[in-house]
C-alpha positions as CSV (number, residue, x, y, z in Angstrom):
1,M,24.1,98.9,11.9
2,N,25.9,98.2,11.2
3,R,28.7,96.9,9.6
4,L,29.9,95.4,12.5
5,A,29.2,92.1,13.1
6,I,28.4,91.7,16.4
7,S,26.0,89.7,17.8
8,T,25.9,86.3,19.0
9,A,22.6,84.6,18.9
10,A,21.9,86.3,22.2
11,I,23.3,89.6,21.1
12,V,20.8,89.9,18.4
13,L,18.4,92.7,19.2
14,V,15.3,91.3,20.5
15,L,13.3,94.2,19.3
16,L,13.7,93.8,15.5
17,V,10.3,95.3,14.8
18,V,10.5,97.6,11.9
19,G,7.7,99.9,11.0
20,L,8.3,102.1,8.1
21,Y,5.7,104.2,6.4
22,S,2.1,103.6,7.1
23,E,-0.8,105.4,5.4
24,Q,-1.2,107.9,8.3
25,P,-0.5,111.4,7.1
26,A,2.5,113.4,8.5
27,G,1.9,116.0,11.1
28,T,-0.7,114.1,13.2
29,S,-0.4,112.8,16.7
30,P,0.2,109.2,17.5
31,R,-2.9,107.3,16.5
32,F,-3.2,104.8,19.3
33,G,-0.9,105.7,22.1
34,G,0.2,103.2,24.7
35,T,3.6,101.8,25.4
36,F,5.4,99.0,23.7
37,R,7.5,97.0,26.1
38,G,10.5,95.4,24.4
39,Y,14.0,94.5,25.6
40,L,17.6,94.4,24.5
41,T,20.0,91.6,25.3
42,S,22.9,94.0,26.1
43,E,23.3,97.6,27.0
44,P,23.6,99.8,23.9
45,S,26.8,101.3,25.1
46,N,27.0,104.0,22.4
47,L,24.2,106.0,20.9
48,D,26.6,108.1,18.9
49,P,25.9,107.2,15.3
50,A,29.6,107.9,14.4
51,R,30.8,105.4,17.0
52,G,28.1,102.8,17.3
53,V,28.9,99.4,15.8
54,D,26.5,96.7,17.0
55,V,22.9,95.6,16.6
56,N,21.4,97.0,19.8
57,E,23.1,100.4,19.2
58,G,22.0,100.7,15.6
59,S,18.4,99.8,16.3
60,V,17.9,102.3,19.1
61,Q,19.7,105.0,16.9
62,A,17.3,104.3,14.0
63,K,14.4,105.5,16.1
64,L,16.2,108.6,17.3
65,Y,17.8,109.8,14.1
66,D,17.3,110.0,10.3
67,G,19.7,109.8,7.4
68,L,19.4,111.2,3.9
69,V,18.0,107.9,2.6
70,R,16.8,104.6,4.0
71,Y,15.5,101.2,2.9
72,D,11.7,100.6,3.2
73,E,10.1,97.4,4.2
74,S,10.4,96.1,0.6
75,M,14.1,96.7,0.6
76,R,13.8,99.7,-1.7
77,L,16.0,102.7,-1.2
78,V,13.8,105.7,-0.6
79,G,14.3,109.3,0.7
80,N,14.3,110.2,4.3
81,L,15.7,113.6,5.1
82,A,16.4,114.0,1.4
83,E,13.2,114.2,-0.7
84,S,15.1,113.6,-3.9
85,W,18.6,113.2,-5.4
86,E,20.5,113.1,-8.7
87,V,23.6,111.2,-9.6
88,S,25.9,112.2,-12.5
89,G,26.5,110.0,-15.4
90,D,30.0,109.2,-14.3
91,G,28.8,108.1,-10.8
92,R,30.9,110.7,-8.9
93,Q,28.5,113.6,-8.3
94,Y,25.5,113.4,-5.9
95,R,23.1,116.2,-5.4
96,F,20.5,115.9,-2.6
97,R,17.4,118.1,-2.2
98,L,16.5,118.2,1.5
99,R,13.1,118.2,3.1
100,Q,12.0,121.5,4.4
101,G,10.1,122.0,7.7
102,V,12.0,119.2,9.5
103,K,12.9,119.9,13.2
104,F,15.2,118.2,15.6
105,H,13.8,117.1,19.0
106,N,15.1,120.4,20.6
107,G,13.3,122.5,18.0
108,Q,16.3,123.4,15.9
109,P,15.3,123.5,12.1
110,F,17.1,121.0,10.0
111,T,19.2,122.3,7.1
112,A,22.1,121.4,4.9
113,K,24.5,122.7,7.5
114,D,23.5,119.8,9.8
115,V,24.4,117.3,7.1
116,L,27.8,118.8,6.5
117,F,28.4,119.0,10.3
118,S,27.5,115.3,10.8
119,F,29.5,114.1,7.8
120,D,32.5,116.2,8.7
121,R,32.4,114.9,12.3
122,L,32.4,111.3,11.0
123,L,35.7,112.0,9.3
124,D,37.2,114.2,12.0
125,P,40.2,112.3,13.5
126,K,39.1,113.6,16.9
127,T,35.9,111.5,16.6
128,A,37.9,108.4,15.9
129,S,34.9,106.8,14.2
130,P,35.2,103.1,13.4
131,R,32.8,103.8,10.6
132,S,34.6,106.6,8.8
133,W,34.9,104.3,5.7
134,V,31.3,105.1,5.0
135,L,32.5,108.4,3.5
136,E,36.1,107.5,2.6
137,K,35.4,107.9,-1.1
138,V,34.4,111.6,-0.7
139,V,36.9,114.0,-2.2
140,G,39.0,115.4,0.7
141,A,38.0,112.6,3.2
142,K,41.5,111.2,3.3
143,E,43.0,114.6,4.1
144,R,40.4,115.2,6.8
145,L,40.9,111.8,8.4
146,E,44.7,112.4,8.5
147,G,44.2,115.8,10.2
148,K,45.6,117.7,7.2
149,A,42.4,119.6,6.5
150,E,39.8,121.4,8.6
151,G,37.0,120.5,6.2
152,V,36.0,118.1,3.5
153,A,36.4,119.5,0.0
154,G,33.8,117.1,-1.5
155,L,31.0,118.2,0.8
156,T,29.2,121.4,-0.1
157,C,25.8,123.1,0.3
158,P,24.9,125.6,-2.5
159,D,21.9,126.6,-0.3
160,A,20.2,125.7,2.9
161,Y,18.3,122.7,1.4
162,T,20.8,121.3,-1.1
163,V,23.8,119.1,-0.3
164,C,26.4,118.1,-3.0
165,I,28.8,115.2,-2.5
166,E,31.7,114.6,-4.9
167,L,33.5,111.2,-4.9
168,T,37.0,110.5,-5.9
169,E,35.8,107.6,-8.1
170,P,32.5,105.8,-9.0
171,F,31.2,103.9,-5.9
172,A,28.1,101.9,-6.6
173,P,27.0,101.2,-3.0
174,F,27.4,104.8,-1.9
175,L,23.7,105.5,-1.4
176,S,23.3,102.3,0.6
177,L,26.2,103.3,2.9
178,L,24.4,106.7,3.5
179,S,21.4,104.7,4.9
180,M,23.6,103.2,7.7
181,P,23.6,104.6,11.2
182,A,26.9,106.3,10.5
183,G,25.1,108.5,8.0
184,F,22.5,109.7,10.6
185,I,22.3,113.4,11.1
186,L,23.0,115.4,14.3
187,P,22.1,119.0,15.1
188,S,24.9,121.3,14.3
189,G,23.6,123.8,16.8
190,S,24.5,121.3,19.6
191,A,28.1,120.9,18.4
192,A,29.5,122.0,21.8
193,A,27.3,119.5,23.7
194,I,28.0,116.7,21.2
195,A,31.7,117.1,22.0
196,Q,30.8,116.1,25.6
197,K,30.1,112.5,26.4
198,G,26.8,113.3,28.2
199,F,25.0,114.3,25.0
200,F,24.5,110.8,23.9
201,E,22.9,109.6,27.1
202,K,19.8,111.4,25.9
203,P,20.7,112.4,22.3
204,I,18.8,114.7,20.0
205,G,17.9,113.7,16.4
206,T,15.0,114.2,13.9
207,G,13.7,110.6,14.3
208,P,10.1,109.6,15.2
209,F,11.1,108.9,18.9
210,Q,13.0,111.0,21.3
211,A,15.0,109.8,24.3
212,A,12.9,110.4,27.4
213,A,14.7,108.4,30.2
214,R,17.6,106.1,30.5
215,E,19.3,104.1,33.3
216,R,22.4,102.2,32.2
217,D,22.0,98.4,32.3
218,S,18.4,98.8,33.2
219,Y,16.2,100.5,30.5
220,I,15.8,103.1,27.8
221,R,12.5,104.9,27.3
222,L,11.7,106.5,24.0
223,E,8.6,108.7,23.5
224,A,7.0,109.6,20.2
225,F,8.2,113.0,18.9
226,P,5.1,115.0,18.0
227,G,7.0,117.2,15.6
228,Y,8.2,114.2,13.4
229,H,8.3,115.1,9.7
230,G,7.1,111.7,8.5
231,P,4.2,109.3,9.4
232,K,3.6,109.3,13.1
233,P,4.2,106.2,15.3
234,H,1.1,104.3,16.4
235,V,2.4,104.0,20.0
236,G,3.2,106.8,22.4
237,A,6.3,105.2,23.8
238,I,8.8,102.3,23.4
239,E,10.4,101.1,26.6
240,L,13.4,98.8,26.2
241,R,14.7,97.0,29.2
242,I,18.2,95.5,29.3
243,I,17.8,91.7,29.9
244,P,20.8,89.6,29.0
245,E,19.4,86.4,30.4
246,S,17.0,84.5,28.2
247,L,15.3,82.8,31.1
248,K,14.5,86.1,32.8
249,A,13.1,87.5,29.5
250,E,10.9,84.4,29.3
251,M,9.6,84.9,32.8
252,E,8.9,88.6,32.2
253,F,7.1,87.8,29.0
254,E,5.0,85.1,30.6
255,S,4.2,87.5,33.5
256,G,2.9,90.1,31.0
257,N,5.7,92.6,31.5
258,L,7.0,92.3,27.9
259,D,5.2,92.5,24.6
260,I,7.8,90.6,22.6
261,L,10.0,87.6,23.1
262,Q,12.8,86.3,20.9
263,L,12.6,82.6,20.6
264,N,15.8,80.6,20.5
265,P,16.5,76.8,20.1
266,S,16.0,76.1,23.8
267,N,12.6,77.6,24.0
268,F,11.2,77.4,20.5
269,Q,9.2,74.2,20.9
270,R,7.8,75.1,24.3
271,F,6.3,78.4,23.1
272,T,5.3,77.5,19.6
273,A,3.4,74.4,20.8
274,R,1.0,76.4,22.9
275,P,-2.4,76.9,21.3
276,D,-2.8,80.4,22.8
277,N,0.4,81.5,20.9
278,A,-1.0,80.6,17.5
279,G,-0.8,83.4,15.0
280,R,1.6,85.4,17.2
281,V,4.9,83.7,16.2
282,H,6.8,85.5,13.4
283,D,9.8,84.1,11.5
284,V,11.8,87.0,10.1
285,P,14.3,86.0,7.2
286,A,17.2,88.0,8.6
287,M,20.2,89.0,6.5
288,N,22.8,87.3,8.7
289,V,25.7,84.9,8.9
290,F,26.8,83.2,12.0
291,Y,30.4,82.1,12.3
292,V,33.4,81.4,14.5
293,G,36.1,83.9,13.7
294,L,39.7,82.7,13.7
295,N,42.6,85.1,14.3
296,N,44.4,84.6,11.0
297,Q,47.5,86.3,12.2
298,A,48.2,84.2,15.2
299,A,49.0,80.5,15.8
300,P,47.4,78.0,15.3
301,F,45.1,79.9,12.9
302,D,47.8,81.4,10.8
303,D,47.9,78.0,9.2
304,V,45.1,77.6,6.5
305,R,45.2,73.8,6.9
306,V,44.0,74.2,10.5
307,R,41.2,76.7,9.5
308,R,40.0,74.4,6.7
309,A,40.1,71.4,9.0
310,L,37.9,72.9,11.6
311,N,35.3,73.8,8.9
312,L,35.3,70.1,7.8
313,L,34.7,68.9,11.3
314,I,31.4,70.6,11.8
315,D,28.1,69.0,10.7
316,R,26.0,72.0,10.0
317,Q,23.0,70.2,8.6
318,A,22.8,68.0,11.7
319,I,23.1,71.0,14.1
320,L,20.4,72.9,12.2
321,A,18.1,69.9,12.2
322,A,18.6,69.2,15.9
323,V,18.9,72.6,17.4
324,F,17.0,74.9,15.0
325,Q,14.3,72.4,13.8
326,G,15.7,72.8,10.3
327,R,15.0,76.5,10.2
328,G,18.1,77.9,8.5
329,V,20.7,77.0,5.9
330,P,24.4,76.1,6.2
331,A,26.7,79.0,5.3
332,A,28.7,78.2,2.3
333,G,30.2,81.7,2.4
334,S,29.4,85.0,4.1
335,I,26.7,86.2,1.7
336,P,23.2,85.1,2.6
337,P,20.7,83.7,0.1
338,G,18.8,86.4,-1.8
339,I,21.6,89.0,-1.5
340,L,23.5,90.2,-4.6
341,G,26.6,88.1,-4.9
342,H,25.2,84.9,-3.4
343,S,25.6,81.8,-5.5
344,D,23.6,78.7,-5.1
345,G,26.4,76.8,-6.7
346,L,28.9,77.5,-3.9
347,T,28.9,74.4,-1.7
348,G,31.4,75.6,0.9
349,Y,32.7,73.1,3.5
350,G,30.7,69.9,3.9
351,F,31.1,67.5,6.8
352,D,34.2,65.5,6.1
353,P,35.9,64.5,9.4
354,A,38.4,62.2,7.7
355,R,39.7,65.0,5.5
356,G,39.6,67.4,8.4
357,K,41.7,65.1,10.6
358,A,44.1,64.6,7.7
359,L,44.6,68.3,7.4
360,L,45.2,68.6,11.1
361,A,47.8,65.8,10.9
362,E,49.6,67.7,8.0
363,A,49.6,70.8,10.3
364,G,51.3,68.7,13.1
365,Y,48.2,67.9,15.3
366,G,46.9,64.5,16.3
367,P,46.4,62.2,19.3
368,G,49.9,63.0,20.7
369,K,49.5,66.7,20.2
370,P,45.8,67.7,20.1
371,L,44.8,71.1,18.7
372,K,43.8,73.3,21.7
373,F,42.4,76.8,21.6
374,D,40.1,79.3,23.5
375,L,36.8,80.3,22.1
376,F,35.6,83.7,23.2
377,Q,31.9,84.4,23.4
378,K,29.3,86.6,24.9
379,S,28.2,85.4,28.4
380,S,24.6,84.5,27.6
381,Q,22.5,81.4,27.5
382,A,21.8,81.6,23.8
383,A,25.5,81.8,23.0
384,F,26.3,78.9,25.3
385,E,23.7,76.8,23.5
386,I,25.8,76.9,20.3
387,T,29.3,77.1,21.7
388,R,28.9,74.1,24.0
389,L,27.6,72.1,21.1
390,L,30.5,73.2,18.9
391,Q,32.8,72.3,21.7
392,G,31.4,68.8,22.0
393,E,31.4,68.2,18.3
394,L,35.1,69.2,17.9
395,K,36.0,67.1,21.0
396,K,34.8,64.0,19.1
397,H,37.6,64.6,16.6
398,G,40.3,65.3,19.1
399,V,40.1,69.1,19.2
400,E,40.0,70.6,22.7
401,V,38.1,73.9,23.0
402,T,37.9,76.1,26.1
403,L,35.0,78.5,26.3
404,K,35.8,82.0,27.5
405,P,32.5,83.9,28.2
406,M,32.8,87.6,28.6
407,E,30.6,90.7,29.0
408,W,29.7,92.1,25.6
409,S,31.8,95.3,25.7
410,A,34.8,93.5,27.0
411,L,34.4,90.8,24.4
412,K,34.3,93.4,21.6
413,D,37.4,95.1,22.9
414,A,39.3,91.8,23.2
415,I,38.4,90.8,19.7
416,N,39.2,94.1,18.2
417,R,42.6,94.2,19.8
418,G,43.3,90.7,18.4
419,E,43.5,89.1,21.8
420,A,40.9,86.4,21.1
421,P,42.3,83.4,19.1
422,S,38.7,82.5,18.1
423,F,35.3,84.0,18.8
424,Y,31.6,83.2,18.2
425,L,29.9,86.1,16.4
426,S,27.4,87.0,13.7
427,W,27.1,89.7,11.1
428,Y,23.8,91.3,10.3
429,G,23.6,93.2,7.1
430,D,23.3,97.0,7.0
431,Y,21.8,96.9,3.5
432,P,20.9,94.2,1.0
433,D,24.1,94.1,-1.1
434,G,26.9,91.5,-1.2
435,E,29.5,94.3,-0.6
436,N,28.2,94.6,2.9
437,F,29.0,90.9,3.6
438,L,32.5,91.2,2.0
439,F,34.2,94.6,2.2
440,P,33.9,95.2,6.0
441,L,34.5,91.6,6.9
442,F,37.5,90.7,4.8
443,H,39.3,93.9,3.5
444,S,42.5,94.2,5.4
445,K,41.9,97.9,6.1
446,N,39.0,97.0,8.3
447,W,40.9,94.9,10.9
448,G,39.2,95.1,14.3
449,A,36.3,97.4,14.9
450,G,36.0,98.0,11.1
451,G,34.5,94.5,10.8
452,N,37.4,92.3,9.8
453,R,37.8,90.8,13.3
454,A,39.5,87.7,11.9
455,H,42.4,89.9,10.8
456,Y,42.2,88.3,7.4
457,K,44.5,89.7,4.8
458,N,44.8,88.9,1.1
459,E,46.1,91.6,-1.3
460,R,44.2,90.0,-4.2
461,V,41.0,90.1,-2.3
462,D,41.6,93.7,-1.3
463,A,42.1,94.7,-5.0
464,M,39.1,92.7,-6.2
465,L,36.9,94.4,-3.6
466,A,38.1,97.8,-4.6
467,E,37.4,97.1,-8.3
468,A,33.9,95.7,-7.6
469,L,32.9,99.0,-6.0
470,R,33.4,100.7,-9.3
471,I,31.0,98.4,-11.2
472,Q,27.7,100.1,-11.8
473,D,25.9,97.2,-13.5
474,P,24.3,95.1,-10.7
475,D,24.6,91.8,-12.5
476,K,28.3,92.3,-13.2
477,R,28.9,93.4,-9.7
478,G,27.1,90.4,-8.4
479,Q,29.4,88.2,-10.4
480,A,32.4,90.0,-9.0
481,Y,31.1,89.5,-5.4
482,D,30.6,85.8,-6.1
483,A,34.2,85.4,-7.3
484,I,35.5,87.2,-4.2
485,N,33.3,85.2,-1.9
486,R,34.7,81.9,-3.4
487,L,38.3,83.1,-3.0
488,V,37.8,84.0,0.7
489,V,36.0,80.8,1.5
490,A,38.9,78.8,0.1
491,E,41.1,80.4,2.7
492,A,38.7,79.7,5.5
493,P,39.2,82.8,7.7
494,W,36.1,81.7,9.7
495,I,34.4,78.5,10.6
496,Y,31.3,79.2,8.5
497,L,28.1,78.2,10.4
498,W,24.7,79.2,9.1
499,H,22.1,81.7,8.1
500,T,19.0,81.5,10.3
501,P,15.7,83.4,10.5
502,E,14.9,85.4,13.7
503,T,11.8,84.2,15.4
504,Y,9.6,86.4,17.7
505,L,6.6,85.8,19.8
506,L,4.3,88.8,20.3
507,G,2.3,89.4,23.4
508,P,-1.5,89.5,23.3
509,S,-1.6,93.3,23.7
510,V,0.2,93.8,20.3
511,K,-2.4,94.4,17.6
512,D,-0.1,94.7,14.7
513,M,3.6,94.9,13.7
514,V,5.7,94.8,10.6
515,F,9.0,93.0,10.8
516,S,12.1,93.6,8.6
517,P,15.5,91.9,8.2
518,L,17.2,95.3,8.4
519,F,17.5,96.1,12.1
520,A,19.1,99.5,11.4
521,F,16.0,100.8,9.7
522,D,13.6,99.9,12.5
523,K,11.8,103.2,13.3
524,G,9.0,101.5,15.3
525,L,6.3,103.1,13.2
526,T,4.0,100.1,12.6
527,I,3.8,98.8,16.2
528,R,0.2,98.9,17.4
529,T,-0.8,98.0,21.0
530,A,-4.0,98.1,23.0
531,Q,-3.9,101.1,25.2
């Protein structure tokens, strides 16, 4: 979902299977039935699309809800609850024609009223959504967020199946933002229940699966919704167990209790070398960036020399070769290869320990006064595999790092409050646009839960990001993102690490599955298992 960053290598959703539209006609029953048994590496603490911010939350939400639009498996923007839309020549007026005959899981018919309810709720100050920026360009959004208005002037519905949205200014990525979990639609008829926390334990949406059972920190069971408006799932249910420990997940997979296993550096060779796993290993070129965030507002990381030095002390190529078997590329900036705004000419920080030590000396650190700091991380094996390695590499150059493992929810809270001096995280794209790898991560308005966890601030960057959003021409917008990316990299708000594929091993009972790098669009429609 997310704009949020949030996942360490272990936080990454282990069920990244994305099935979009198959050739099966709408209105039929699940073709094959059976249950797909996946797992999540942490409890999806919030299934409220207005409040969810991480990978696990967004992927579960994508199966329960729909938005007006979505990205298909070819990364094309297509209709979902909206069957068509028009955009005015000045880029400020959007008119959506909604699908008719759509029903929520509780039987309530879907209409424009539900869209207005969901979007108004996202901007309602009582909701306190960390993703309200998705609609911030809508006329009247500012007044609604500040509690000065009871509604949003730029959201209207001329009839039951038409929604009109007016923006304050042209905003090129607007349709992409609407595809995010924050743009998912809730039933207006359940407004009273939605106001209570219990609603989101077994929430109601229009998605292909409905929540059937849930036990916190244990499992979530989703069952195919027979009234789904689109192509039906091939499986009757998806059961997601909560398994934070990689070793336990491996044991469960080998015992036949899971149908998918995420491979990580520690187990990759062991599982891929087995002849019986041939043809069942899938590399997914995920839209991600892994990094160590540095709190730019607090010592020692308020000194750009320290931040640059740490980047120069990390040999990314060597780590990728040794740990990831060369699968992945060093991150020269936050925008992954293949995404609008990425530049092959941006080299970023190479491995230059002499220059790194010189910068530390300029900042007042050396043998007599070593740089010391705490590195916060998720308490998981996969995260430790990386942070222990980084800890060891920096120690060679006189930098002392203390690892601070924490439970995921506590870790997010500590980072968002600015209590973590440094932290190991990743960011998975919500949609394939460079804006998604810049605006939430580095605009000063998004400090904390908004995505800018490094508390980075540069007024020039803020202005450049705002200007880029007005550029309608993709090539020119890509050039603008490249320029912004270069400026941010020069100030080193992170220790940039790498972009890596996600690798999954499917169990023998899985007959077919389509993977996608966009976790928040995983509707589970292409999973086929033997009954």
